mmCIF file of the N, C-alpha and C atoms, coordinates in Angstrom:
data_MODEL
# 
_entry.id   MODEL 
# 
loop_
_atom_site.group_PDB 
_atom_site.id 
_atom_site.type_symbol 
_atom_site.label_atom_id 
_atom_site.label_alt_id 
_atom_site.label_comp_id 
_atom_site.label_asym_id 
_atom_site.label_entity_id 
_atom_site.label_seq_id 
_atom_site.pdbx_PDB_ins_code 
_atom_site.Cartn_x 
_atom_site.Cartn_y 
_atom_site.Cartn_z 
_atom_site.occupancy 
_atom_site.B_iso_or_equiv 
_atom_site.pdbx_formal_charge 
_atom_site.auth_seq_id 
_atom_site.auth_comp_id 
_atom_site.auth_asym_id 
_atom_site.auth_atom_id 
_atom_site.pdbx_PDB_model_num 
ATOM 1   N N  . UNK A 1 1  ? -35.485 -24.876 -36.073 1.00 0.00 ? 1  UNK A N  1 
ATOM 2   C CA . UNK A 1 1  ? -36.307 -25.231 -34.944 1.00 0.00 ? 1  UNK A CA 1 
ATOM 3   C C  . UNK A 1 1  ? -35.492 -25.013 -33.673 1.00 0.00 ? 1  UNK A C  1 
ATOM 4   N N  . UNK A 1 2  ? -36.128 -24.531 -32.615 1.00 0.00 ? 2  UNK A N  1 
ATOM 5   C CA . UNK A 1 2  ? -35.498 -24.405 -31.305 1.00 0.00 ? 2  UNK A CA 1 
ATOM 6   C C  . UNK A 1 2  ? -35.760 -25.686 -30.522 1.00 0.00 ? 2  UNK A C  1 
ATOM 7   N N  . UNK A 1 3  ? -34.697 -26.293 -30.010 1.00 0.00 ? 3  UNK A N  1 
ATOM 8   C CA . UNK A 1 3  ? -34.804 -27.563 -29.295 1.00 0.00 ? 3  UNK A CA 1 
ATOM 9   C C  . UNK A 1 3  ? -34.154 -27.416 -27.929 1.00 0.00 ? 3  UNK A C  1 
ATOM 10  N N  . UNK A 1 4  ? -34.857 -27.815 -26.877 1.00 0.00 ? 4  UNK A N  1 
ATOM 11  C CA . UNK A 1 4  ? -34.314 -27.821 -25.520 1.00 0.00 ? 4  UNK A CA 1 
ATOM 12  C C  . UNK A 1 4  ? -34.107 -29.251 -25.060 1.00 0.00 ? 4  UNK A C  1 
ATOM 13  N N  . UNK A 1 5  ? -32.929 -29.541 -24.539 1.00 0.00 ? 5  UNK A N  1 
ATOM 14  C CA . UNK A 1 5  ? -32.628 -30.866 -23.998 1.00 0.00 ? 5  UNK A CA 1 
ATOM 15  C C  . UNK A 1 5  ? -32.305 -30.691 -22.518 1.00 0.00 ? 5  UNK A C  1 
ATOM 16  N N  . UNK A 1 6  ? -33.013 -31.427 -21.672 1.00 0.00 ? 6  UNK A N  1 
ATOM 17  C CA . UNK A 1 6  ? -32.808 -31.370 -20.226 1.00 0.00 ? 6  UNK A CA 1 
ATOM 18  C C  . UNK A 1 6  ? -32.119 -32.653 -19.779 1.00 0.00 ? 6  UNK A C  1 
ATOM 19  N N  . UNK A 1 7  ? -30.995 -32.514 -19.081 1.00 0.00 ? 7  UNK A N  1 
ATOM 20  C CA . UNK A 1 7  ? -30.219 -33.674 -18.665 1.00 0.00 ? 7  UNK A CA 1 
ATOM 21  C C  . UNK A 1 7  ? -29.463 -33.373 -17.383 1.00 0.00 ? 7  UNK A C  1 
ATOM 22  N N  . UNK A 1 8  ? -29.178 -34.417 -16.622 1.00 0.00 ? 8  UNK A N  1 
ATOM 23  C CA . UNK A 1 8  ? -28.395 -34.204 -15.405 1.00 0.00 ? 8  UNK A CA 1 
ATOM 24  C C  . UNK A 1 8  ? -26.914 -34.503 -15.623 1.00 0.00 ? 8  UNK A C  1 
ATOM 25  N N  . UNK A 1 9  ? -26.541 -34.861 -16.831 1.00 0.00 ? 9  UNK A N  1 
ATOM 26  C CA . UNK A 1 9  ? -25.131 -35.093 -17.140 1.00 0.00 ? 9  UNK A CA 1 
ATOM 27  C C  . UNK A 1 9  ? -24.832 -34.587 -18.551 1.00 0.00 ? 9  UNK A C  1 
ATOM 28  N N  . UNK A 1 10 ? -23.747 -33.854 -18.692 1.00 0.00 ? 10 UNK A N  1 
ATOM 29  C CA . UNK A 1 10 ? -23.371 -33.295 -19.983 1.00 0.00 ? 10 UNK A CA 1 
ATOM 30  C C  . UNK A 1 10 ? -21.886 -32.970 -19.965 1.00 0.00 ? 10 UNK A C  1 
ATOM 31  N N  . UNK A 1 11 ? -21.289 -32.811 -21.128 1.00 0.00 ? 11 UNK A N  1 
ATOM 32  C CA . UNK A 1 11 ? -19.889 -32.451 -21.265 1.00 0.00 ? 11 UNK A CA 1 
ATOM 33  C C  . UNK A 1 11 ? -19.576 -31.256 -20.368 1.00 0.00 ? 11 UNK A C  1 
ATOM 34  N N  . UNK A 1 12 ? -18.496 -31.248 -19.641 1.00 0.00 ? 12 UNK A N  1 
ATOM 35  C CA . UNK A 1 12 ? -17.291 -32.073 -19.729 1.00 0.00 ? 12 UNK A CA 1 
ATOM 36  C C  . UNK A 1 12 ? -17.298 -33.335 -18.877 1.00 0.00 ? 12 UNK A C  1 
ATOM 37  N N  . UNK A 1 13 ? -18.441 -33.726 -18.327 1.00 0.00 ? 13 UNK A N  1 
ATOM 38  C CA . UNK A 1 13 ? -18.492 -34.999 -17.618 1.00 0.00 ? 13 UNK A CA 1 
ATOM 39  C C  . UNK A 1 13 ? -18.219 -36.120 -18.607 1.00 0.00 ? 13 UNK A C  1 
ATOM 40  N N  . UNK A 1 14 ? -17.642 -37.205 -18.116 1.00 0.00 ? 14 UNK A N  1 
ATOM 41  C CA . UNK A 1 14 ? -17.304 -38.330 -18.981 1.00 0.00 ? 14 UNK A CA 1 
ATOM 42  C C  . UNK A 1 14 ? -18.286 -39.462 -18.707 1.00 0.00 ? 14 UNK A C  1 
ATOM 43  N N  . UNK A 1 15 ? -19.170 -39.702 -19.671 1.00 0.00 ? 15 UNK A N  1 
ATOM 44  C CA . UNK A 1 15 ? -20.118 -40.815 -19.584 1.00 0.00 ? 15 UNK A CA 1 
ATOM 45  C C  . UNK A 1 15 ? -20.736 -41.022 -20.961 1.00 0.00 ? 15 UNK A C  1 
ATOM 46  N N  . UNK A 1 16 ? -21.356 -42.162 -21.140 1.00 0.00 ? 16 UNK A N  1 
ATOM 47  C CA . UNK A 1 16 ? -22.015 -42.439 -22.409 1.00 0.00 ? 16 UNK A CA 1 
ATOM 48  C C  . UNK A 1 16 ? -23.169 -41.494 -22.673 1.00 0.00 ? 16 UNK A C  1 
ATOM 49  N N  . UNK A 1 17 ? -23.902 -41.145 -21.621 1.00 0.00 ? 17 UNK A N  1 
ATOM 50  C CA . UNK A 1 17 ? -25.029 -40.219 -21.768 1.00 0.00 ? 17 UNK A CA 1 
ATOM 51  C C  . UNK A 1 17 ? -24.524 -38.847 -22.203 1.00 0.00 ? 17 UNK A C  1 
ATOM 52  N N  . UNK A 1 18 ? -23.491 -38.345 -21.529 1.00 0.00 ? 18 UNK A N  1 
ATOM 53  C CA . UNK A 1 18 ? -22.941 -37.025 -21.863 1.00 0.00 ? 18 UNK A CA 1 
ATOM 54  C C  . UNK A 1 18 ? -22.440 -36.991 -23.303 1.00 0.00 ? 18 UNK A C  1 
ATOM 55  N N  . UNK A 1 19 ? -21.758 -38.045 -23.702 1.00 0.00 ? 19 UNK A N  1 
ATOM 56  C CA . UNK A 1 19 ? -21.235 -38.117 -25.069 1.00 0.00 ? 19 UNK A CA 1 
ATOM 57  C C  . UNK A 1 19 ? -22.371 -38.184 -26.087 1.00 0.00 ? 19 UNK A C  1 
ATOM 58  N N  . UNK A 1 20 ? -23.395 -38.980 -25.806 1.00 0.00 ? 20 UNK A N  1 
ATOM 59  C CA . UNK A 1 20 ? -24.529 -39.111 -26.731 1.00 0.00 ? 20 UNK A CA 1 
ATOM 60  C C  . UNK A 1 20 ? -25.275 -37.793 -26.898 1.00 0.00 ? 20 UNK A C  1 
ATOM 61  N N  . UNK A 1 21 ? -25.492 -37.081 -25.805 1.00 0.00 ? 21 UNK A N  1 
ATOM 62  C CA . UNK A 1 21 ? -26.214 -35.809 -25.882 1.00 0.00 ? 21 UNK A CA 1 
ATOM 63  C C  . UNK A 1 21 ? -25.384 -34.769 -26.617 1.00 0.00 ? 21 UNK A C  1 
ATOM 64  N N  . UNK A 1 22 ? -24.079 -34.747 -26.376 1.00 0.00 ? 22 UNK A N  1 
ATOM 65  C CA . UNK A 1 22 ? -23.204 -33.808 -27.084 1.00 0.00 ? 22 UNK A CA 1 
ATOM 66  C C  . UNK A 1 22 ? -23.227 -34.093 -28.588 1.00 0.00 ? 22 UNK A C  1 
ATOM 67  N N  . UNK A 1 23 ? -23.172 -35.370 -28.958 1.00 0.00 ? 23 UNK A N  1 
ATOM 68  C CA . UNK A 1 23 ? -23.222 -35.757 -30.369 1.00 0.00 ? 23 UNK A CA 1 
ATOM 69  C C  . UNK A 1 23 ? -24.570 -35.383 -30.989 1.00 0.00 ? 23 UNK A C  1 
ATOM 70  N N  . UNK A 1 24 ? -25.662 -35.632 -30.262 1.00 0.00 ? 24 UNK A N  1 
ATOM 71  C CA . UNK A 1 24 ? -26.994 -35.268 -30.748 1.00 0.00 ? 24 UNK A CA 1 
ATOM 72  C C  . UNK A 1 24 ? -27.087 -33.766 -30.979 1.00 0.00 ? 24 UNK A C  1 
ATOM 73  N N  . UNK A 1 25 ? -26.598 -32.980 -30.029 1.00 0.00 ? 25 UNK A N  1 
ATOM 74  C CA . UNK A 1 25 ? -26.610 -31.517 -30.158 1.00 0.00 ? 25 UNK A CA 1 
ATOM 75  C C  . UNK A 1 25 ? -25.845 -31.081 -31.407 1.00 0.00 ? 25 UNK A C  1 
ATOM 76  N N  . UNK A 1 26 ? -24.652 -31.627 -31.605 1.00 0.00 ? 26 UNK A N  1 
ATOM 77  C CA . UNK A 1 26 ? -23.831 -31.249 -32.760 1.00 0.00 ? 26 UNK A CA 1 
ATOM 78  C C  . UNK A 1 26 ? -24.521 -31.612 -34.072 1.00 0.00 ? 26 UNK A C  1 
ATOM 79  N N  . UNK A 1 27 ? -25.145 -32.785 -34.132 1.00 0.00 ? 27 UNK A N  1 
ATOM 80  C CA . UNK A 1 27 ? -25.824 -33.211 -35.355 1.00 0.00 ? 27 UNK A CA 1 
ATOM 81  C C  . UNK A 1 27 ? -27.051 -32.341 -35.647 1.00 0.00 ? 27 UNK A C  1 
ATOM 82  N N  . UNK A 1 28 ? -27.816 -32.025 -34.619 1.00 0.00 ? 28 UNK A N  1 
ATOM 83  C CA . UNK A 1 28 ? -28.982 -31.162 -34.820 1.00 0.00 ? 28 UNK A CA 1 
ATOM 84  C C  . UNK A 1 28 ? -28.558 -29.771 -35.274 1.00 0.00 ? 28 UNK A C  1 
ATOM 85  N N  . UNK A 1 29 ? -27.482 -29.238 -34.680 1.00 0.00 ? 29 UNK A N  1 
ATOM 86  C CA . UNK A 1 29 ? -26.987 -27.922 -35.090 1.00 0.00 ? 29 UNK A CA 1 
ATOM 87  C C  . UNK A 1 29 ? -26.456 -27.947 -36.519 1.00 0.00 ? 29 UNK A C  1 
ATOM 88  N N  . UNK A 1 30 ? -25.856 -29.057 -36.932 1.00 0.00 ? 30 UNK A N  1 
ATOM 89  C CA . UNK A 1 30 ? -25.349 -29.147 -38.305 1.00 0.00 ? 30 UNK A CA 1 
ATOM 90  C C  . UNK A 1 30 ? -26.491 -29.149 -39.321 1.00 0.00 ? 30 UNK A C  1 
ATOM 91  N N  . UNK A 1 31 ? -27.697 -29.475 -38.864 1.00 0.00 ? 31 UNK A N  1 
ATOM 92  C CA . UNK A 1 31 ? -28.879 -29.454 -39.723 1.00 0.00 ? 31 UNK A CA 1 
ATOM 93  C C  . UNK A 1 31 ? -29.640 -28.133 -39.617 1.00 0.00 ? 31 UNK A C  1 
ATOM 94  N N  . UNK A 1 32 ? -29.049 -27.167 -38.905 1.00 0.00 ? 32 UNK A N  1 
ATOM 95  C CA . UNK A 1 32 ? -29.630 -25.835 -38.846 1.00 0.00 ? 32 UNK A CA 1 
ATOM 96  C C  . UNK A 1 32 ? -30.520 -25.538 -37.647 1.00 0.00 ? 32 UNK A C  1 
ATOM 97  N N  . UNK A 1 33 ? -30.633 -26.471 -36.710 1.00 0.00 ? 33 UNK A N  1 
ATOM 98  C CA . UNK A 1 33 ? -31.463 -26.253 -35.529 1.00 0.00 ? 33 UNK A CA 1 
ATOM 99  C C  . UNK A 1 33 ? -30.689 -25.479 -34.463 1.00 0.00 ? 33 UNK A C  1 
ATOM 100 N N  . UNK A 1 34 ? -31.414 -24.808 -33.578 1.00 0.00 ? 34 UNK A N  1 
ATOM 101 C CA . UNK A 1 34 ? -30.824 -24.132 -32.419 1.00 0.00 ? 34 UNK A CA 1 
ATOM 102 C C  . UNK A 1 34 ? -31.089 -25.028 -31.215 1.00 0.00 ? 34 UNK A C  1 
ATOM 103 N N  . UNK A 1 35 ? -30.018 -25.501 -30.581 1.00 0.00 ? 35 UNK A N  1 
ATOM 104 C CA . UNK A 1 35 ? -30.150 -26.458 -29.485 1.00 0.00 ? 35 UNK A CA 1 
ATOM 105 C C  . UNK A 1 35 ? -29.676 -25.817 -28.187 1.00 0.00 ? 35 UNK A C  1 
ATOM 106 N N  . UNK A 1 36 ? -30.508 -25.937 -27.153 1.00 0.00 ? 36 UNK A N  1 
ATOM 107 C CA . UNK A 1 36 ? -30.190 -25.414 -25.829 1.00 0.00 ? 36 UNK A CA 1 
ATOM 108 C C  . UNK A 1 36 ? -30.125 -26.586 -24.858 1.00 0.00 ? 36 UNK A C  1 
ATOM 109 N N  . UNK A 1 37 ? -29.019 -26.696 -24.137 1.00 0.00 ? 37 UNK A N  1 
ATOM 110 C CA . UNK A 1 37 ? -28.842 -27.752 -23.148 1.00 0.00 ? 37 UNK A CA 1 
ATOM 111 C C  . UNK A 1 37 ? -29.083 -27.160 -21.766 1.00 0.00 ? 37 UNK A C  1 
ATOM 112 N N  . UNK A 1 38 ? -29.960 -27.786 -20.992 1.00 0.00 ? 38 UNK A N  1 
ATOM 113 C CA . UNK A 1 38 ? -30.227 -27.384 -19.618 1.00 0.00 ? 38 UNK A CA 1 
ATOM 114 C C  . UNK A 1 38 ? -29.719 -28.502 -18.717 1.00 0.00 ? 38 UNK A C  1 
ATOM 115 N N  . UNK A 1 39 ? -28.739 -28.191 -17.882 1.00 0.00 ? 39 UNK A N  1 
ATOM 116 C CA . UNK A 1 39 ? -28.117 -29.223 -17.063 1.00 0.00 ? 39 UNK A CA 1 
ATOM 117 C C  . UNK A 1 39 ? -27.636 -28.637 -15.749 1.00 0.00 ? 39 UNK A C  1 
ATOM 118 N N  . UNK A 1 40 ? -27.117 -29.485 -14.914 1.00 0.00 ? 40 UNK A N  1 
ATOM 119 C CA . UNK A 1 40 ? -26.500 -29.065 -13.661 1.00 0.00 ? 40 UNK A CA 1 
ATOM 120 C C  . UNK A 1 40 ? -24.989 -29.100 -13.841 1.00 0.00 ? 40 UNK A C  1 
ATOM 121 N N  . UNK A 1 41 ? -24.272 -28.602 -12.859 1.00 0.00 ? 41 UNK A N  1 
ATOM 122 C CA . UNK A 1 41 ? -22.813 -28.686 -12.913 1.00 0.00 ? 41 UNK A CA 1 
ATOM 123 C C  . UNK A 1 41 ? -22.335 -29.835 -12.045 1.00 0.00 ? 41 UNK A C  1 
ATOM 124 N N  . UNK A 1 42 ? -21.169 -30.335 -12.350 1.00 0.00 ? 42 UNK A N  1 
ATOM 125 C CA . UNK A 1 42 ? -20.531 -31.396 -11.583 1.00 0.00 ? 42 UNK A CA 1 
ATOM 126 C C  . UNK A 1 42 ? -19.476 -30.753 -10.699 1.00 0.00 ? 42 UNK A C  1 
ATOM 127 N N  . UNK A 1 43 ? -19.580 -30.877 -9.373  1.00 0.00 ? 43 UNK A N  1 
ATOM 128 C CA . UNK A 1 43 ? -18.605 -30.223 -8.496  1.00 0.00 ? 43 UNK A CA 1 
ATOM 129 C C  . UNK A 1 43 ? -17.182 -30.741 -8.672  1.00 0.00 ? 43 UNK A C  1 
ATOM 130 N N  . UNK A 1 44 ? -17.025 -31.899 -9.333  1.00 0.00 ? 44 UNK A N  1 
ATOM 131 C CA . UNK A 1 44 ? -15.687 -32.448 -9.553  1.00 0.00 ? 44 UNK A CA 1 
ATOM 132 C C  . UNK A 1 44 ? -15.012 -31.873 -10.795 1.00 0.00 ? 44 UNK A C  1 
ATOM 133 N N  . UNK A 1 45 ? -15.746 -31.107 -11.580 1.00 0.00 ? 45 UNK A N  1 
ATOM 134 C CA . UNK A 1 45 ? -15.212 -30.533 -12.817 1.00 0.00 ? 45 UNK A CA 1 
ATOM 135 C C  . UNK A 1 45 ? -15.007 -29.036 -12.614 1.00 0.00 ? 45 UNK A C  1 
ATOM 136 N N  . UNK A 1 46 ? -13.861 -28.536 -13.054 1.00 0.00 ? 46 UNK A N  1 
ATOM 137 C CA . UNK A 1 46 ? -13.567 -27.101 -12.917 1.00 0.00 ? 46 UNK A CA 1 
ATOM 138 C C  . UNK A 1 46 ? -14.619 -26.282 -13.655 1.00 0.00 ? 46 UNK A C  1 
ATOM 139 N N  . UNK A 1 47 ? -15.090 -25.221 -13.026 1.00 0.00 ? 47 UNK A N  1 
ATOM 140 C CA . UNK A 1 47 ? -16.177 -24.429 -13.611 1.00 0.00 ? 47 UNK A CA 1 
ATOM 141 C C  . UNK A 1 47 ? -15.783 -23.738 -14.910 1.00 0.00 ? 47 UNK A C  1 
ATOM 142 N N  . UNK A 1 48 ? -14.492 -23.517 -15.151 1.00 0.00 ? 48 UNK A N  1 
ATOM 143 C CA . UNK A 1 48 ? -14.085 -22.852 -16.389 1.00 0.00 ? 48 UNK A CA 1 
ATOM 144 C C  . UNK A 1 48 ? -14.192 -23.761 -17.606 1.00 0.00 ? 48 UNK A C  1 
ATOM 145 N N  . UNK A 1 49 ? -14.515 -25.042 -17.421 1.00 0.00 ? 49 UNK A N  1 
ATOM 146 C CA . UNK A 1 49 ? -14.690 -25.958 -18.546 1.00 0.00 ? 49 UNK A CA 1 
ATOM 147 C C  . UNK A 1 49 ? -16.110 -25.918 -19.110 1.00 0.00 ? 49 UNK A C  1 
ATOM 148 N N  . UNK A 1 50 ? -17.034 -25.293 -18.403 1.00 0.00 ? 50 UNK A N  1 
ATOM 149 C CA . UNK A 1 50 ? -18.420 -25.199 -18.852 1.00 0.00 ? 50 UNK A CA 1 
ATOM 150 C C  . UNK A 1 50 ? -18.643 -23.936 -19.669 1.00 0.00 ? 50 UNK A C  1 
ATOM 151 N N  . UNK A 1 51 ? -19.589 -24.013 -20.620 1.00 0.00 ? 51 UNK A N  1 
ATOM 152 C CA . UNK A 1 51 ? -20.029 -22.807 -21.306 1.00 0.00 ? 51 UNK A CA 1 
ATOM 153 C C  . UNK A 1 51 ? -20.745 -21.947 -20.274 1.00 0.00 ? 51 UNK A C  1 
ATOM 154 N N  . UNK A 1 52 ? -20.536 -20.645 -20.314 1.00 0.00 ? 52 UNK A N  1 
ATOM 155 C CA . UNK A 1 52 ? -21.045 -19.764 -19.264 1.00 0.00 ? 52 UNK A CA 1 
ATOM 156 C C  . UNK A 1 52 ? -22.366 -19.101 -19.636 1.00 0.00 ? 52 UNK A C  1 
ATOM 157 N N  . UNK A 1 53 ? -23.441 -19.734 -19.287 1.00 0.00 ? 53 UNK A N  1 
ATOM 158 C CA . UNK A 1 53 ? -24.756 -19.117 -19.376 1.00 0.00 ? 53 UNK A CA 1 
ATOM 159 C C  . UNK A 1 53 ? -25.475 -19.491 -18.086 1.00 0.00 ? 53 UNK A C  1 
ATOM 160 N N  . UNK A 1 54 ? -25.744 -18.498 -17.256 1.00 0.00 ? 54 UNK A N  1 
ATOM 161 C CA . UNK A 1 54 ? -26.381 -18.754 -15.974 1.00 0.00 ? 54 UNK A CA 1 
ATOM 162 C C  . UNK A 1 54 ? -27.779 -18.160 -15.957 1.00 0.00 ? 54 UNK A C  1 
ATOM 163 N N  . UNK A 1 55 ? -28.705 -18.901 -15.406 1.00 0.00 ? 55 UNK A N  1 
ATOM 164 C CA . UNK A 1 55 ? -30.068 -18.419 -15.230 1.00 0.00 ? 55 UNK A CA 1 
ATOM 165 C C  . UNK A 1 55 ? -30.399 -18.496 -13.747 1.00 0.00 ? 55 UNK A C  1 
ATOM 166 N N  . UNK A 1 56 ? -30.670 -17.373 -13.130 1.00 0.00 ? 56 UNK A N  1 
ATOM 167 C CA . UNK A 1 56 ? -31.142 -17.358 -11.753 1.00 0.00 ? 56 UNK A CA 1 
ATOM 168 C C  . UNK A 1 56 ? -32.651 -17.220 -11.784 1.00 0.00 ? 56 UNK A C  1 
ATOM 169 N N  . UNK A 1 57 ? -33.324 -18.180 -11.202 1.00 0.00 ? 57 UNK A N  1 
ATOM 170 C CA . UNK A 1 57 ? -34.776 -18.184 -11.228 1.00 0.00 ? 57 UNK A CA 1 
ATOM 171 C C  . UNK A 1 57 ? -35.310 -17.827 -9.846  1.00 0.00 ? 57 UNK A C  1 
ATOM 172 N N  . UNK A 1 58 ? -35.938 -16.666 -9.699  1.00 0.00 ? 58 UNK A N  1 
ATOM 173 C CA . UNK A 1 58 ? -36.405 -16.232 -8.393  1.00 0.00 ? 58 UNK A CA 1 
ATOM 174 C C  . UNK A 1 58 ? -37.583 -17.040 -7.857  1.00 0.00 ? 58 UNK A C  1 
ATOM 175 N N  . UNK A 1 59 ? -38.343 -17.665 -8.716  1.00 0.00 ? 59 UNK A N  1 
ATOM 176 C CA . UNK A 1 59 ? -39.487 -18.463 -8.279  1.00 0.00 ? 59 UNK A CA 1 
ATOM 177 C C  . UNK A 1 59 ? -39.720 -19.582 -9.282  1.00 0.00 ? 59 UNK A C  1 
ATOM 178 N N  . UNK A 1 60 ? -40.083 -20.745 -8.788  1.00 0.00 ? 60 UNK A N  1 
ATOM 179 C CA . UNK A 1 60 ? -40.237 -21.897 -9.672  1.00 0.00 ? 60 UNK A CA 1 
ATOM 180 C C  . UNK A 1 60 ? -41.331 -21.700 -10.713 1.00 0.00 ? 60 UNK A C  1 
ATOM 181 N N  . UNK A 1 61 ? -42.391 -20.950 -10.403 1.00 0.00 ? 61 UNK A N  1 
ATOM 182 C CA . UNK A 1 61 ? -43.463 -20.765 -11.387 1.00 0.00 ? 61 UNK A CA 1 
ATOM 183 C C  . UNK A 1 61 ? -42.996 -19.929 -12.583 1.00 0.00 ? 61 UNK A C  1 
ATOM 184 N N  . UNK A 1 62 ? -41.917 -19.175 -12.412 1.00 0.00 ? 62 UNK A N  1 
ATOM 185 C CA . UNK A 1 62 ? -41.385 -18.391 -13.526 1.00 0.00 ? 62 UNK A CA 1 
ATOM 186 C C  . UNK A 1 62 ? -40.542 -19.246 -14.471 1.00 0.00 ? 62 UNK A C  1 
ATOM 187 N N  . UNK A 1 63 ? -40.095 -20.417 -13.998 1.00 0.00 ? 63 UNK A N  1 
ATOM 188 C CA . UNK A 1 63 ? -39.250 -21.286 -14.818 1.00 0.00 ? 63 UNK A CA 1 
ATOM 189 C C  . UNK A 1 63 ? -39.952 -21.656 -16.114 1.00 0.00 ? 63 UNK A C  1 
ATOM 190 N N  . UNK A 1 64 ? -41.208 -22.046 -16.034 1.00 0.00 ? 64 UNK A N  1 
ATOM 191 C CA . UNK A 1 64 ? -41.956 -22.418 -17.235 1.00 0.00 ? 64 UNK A CA 1 
ATOM 192 C C  . UNK A 1 64 ? -42.033 -21.248 -18.210 1.00 0.00 ? 64 UNK A C  1 
ATOM 193 N N  . UNK A 1 65 ? -42.311 -20.069 -17.720 1.00 0.00 ? 65 UNK A N  1 
ATOM 194 C CA . UNK A 1 65 ? -42.394 -18.892 -18.586 1.00 0.00 ? 65 UNK A CA 1 
ATOM 195 C C  . UNK A 1 65 ? -41.056 -18.593 -19.242 1.00 0.00 ? 65 UNK A C  1 
ATOM 196 N N  . UNK A 1 66 ? -39.969 -18.741 -18.495 1.00 0.00 ? 66 UNK A N  1 
ATOM 197 C CA . UNK A 1 66 ? -38.639 -18.490 -19.033 1.00 0.00 ? 66 UNK A CA 1 
ATOM 198 C C  . UNK A 1 66 ? -38.306 -19.473 -20.147 1.00 0.00 ? 66 UNK A C  1 
ATOM 199 N N  . UNK A 1 67 ? -38.595 -20.749 -19.929 1.00 0.00 ? 67 UNK A N  1 
ATOM 200 C CA . UNK A 1 67 ? -38.318 -21.769 -20.941 1.00 0.00 ? 67 UNK A CA 1 
ATOM 201 C C  . UNK A 1 67 ? -39.124 -21.484 -22.208 1.00 0.00 ? 67 UNK A C  1 
ATOM 202 N N  . UNK A 1 68 ? -40.386 -21.146 -22.069 1.00 0.00 ? 68 UNK A N  1 
ATOM 203 C CA . UNK A 1 68 ? -41.217 -20.837 -23.237 1.00 0.00 ? 68 UNK A CA 1 
ATOM 204 C C  . UNK A 1 68 ? -40.623 -19.667 -24.004 1.00 0.00 ? 68 UNK A C  1 
ATOM 205 N N  . UNK A 1 69 ? -40.192 -18.623 -23.294 1.00 0.00 ? 69 UNK A N  1 
ATOM 206 C CA . UNK A 1 69 ? -39.612 -17.463 -23.964 1.00 0.00 ? 69 UNK A CA 1 
ATOM 207 C C  . UNK A 1 69 ? -38.302 -17.815 -24.657 1.00 0.00 ? 69 UNK A C  1 
ATOM 208 N N  . UNK A 1 70 ? -37.457 -18.616 -24.012 1.00 0.00 ? 70 UNK A N  1 
ATOM 209 C CA . UNK A 1 70 ? -36.172 -18.982 -24.612 1.00 0.00 ? 70 UNK A CA 1 
ATOM 210 C C  . UNK A 1 70 ? -36.352 -19.844 -25.855 1.00 0.00 ? 70 UNK A C  1 
ATOM 211 N N  . UNK A 1 71 ? -37.243 -20.812 -25.764 1.00 0.00 ? 71 UNK A N  1 
ATOM 212 C CA . UNK A 1 71 ? -37.370 -21.775 -26.854 1.00 0.00 ? 71 UNK A CA 1 
ATOM 213 C C  . UNK A 1 71 ? -38.218 -21.270 -28.014 1.00 0.00 ? 71 UNK A C  1 
ATOM 214 N N  . UNK A 1 72 ? -39.196 -20.453 -27.723 1.00 0.00 ? 72 UNK A N  1 
ATOM 215 C CA . UNK A 1 72 ? -40.124 -20.063 -28.773 1.00 0.00 ? 72 UNK A CA 1 
ATOM 216 C C  . UNK A 1 72 ? -40.112 -18.571 -29.065 1.00 0.00 ? 72 UNK A C  1 
ATOM 217 N N  . UNK A 1 73 ? -39.194 -17.846 -28.455 1.00 0.00 ? 73 UNK A N  1 
ATOM 218 C CA . UNK A 1 73 ? -39.019 -16.408 -28.699 1.00 0.00 ? 73 UNK A CA 1 
ATOM 219 C C  . UNK A 1 73 ? -40.348 -15.667 -28.627 1.00 0.00 ? 73 UNK A C  1 
ATOM 220 N N  . UNK A 1 74 ? -41.085 -15.914 -27.547 1.00 0.00 ? 74 UNK A N  1 
ATOM 221 C CA . UNK A 1 74 ? -42.402 -15.293 -27.347 1.00 0.00 ? 74 UNK A CA 1 
ATOM 222 C C  . UNK A 1 74 ? -42.234 -13.832 -27.027 1.00 0.00 ? 74 UNK A C  1 
# 
């Protein structure tokens, strides 16, 4: 199953939410699911600590279409 998780905090940020979401992602992947995390960056954390996947969205109405294509391979 393709699963998308949207959050405003994620690893390498240090918080209970970030840790819980990272653990959830790892557990779902260990069960064979494909998990995609959609988050923002923390300006206090070096950018080289993040996984590098960037999406530039030219218009907000395209965001929904992009998410559908990513999650459901339309």
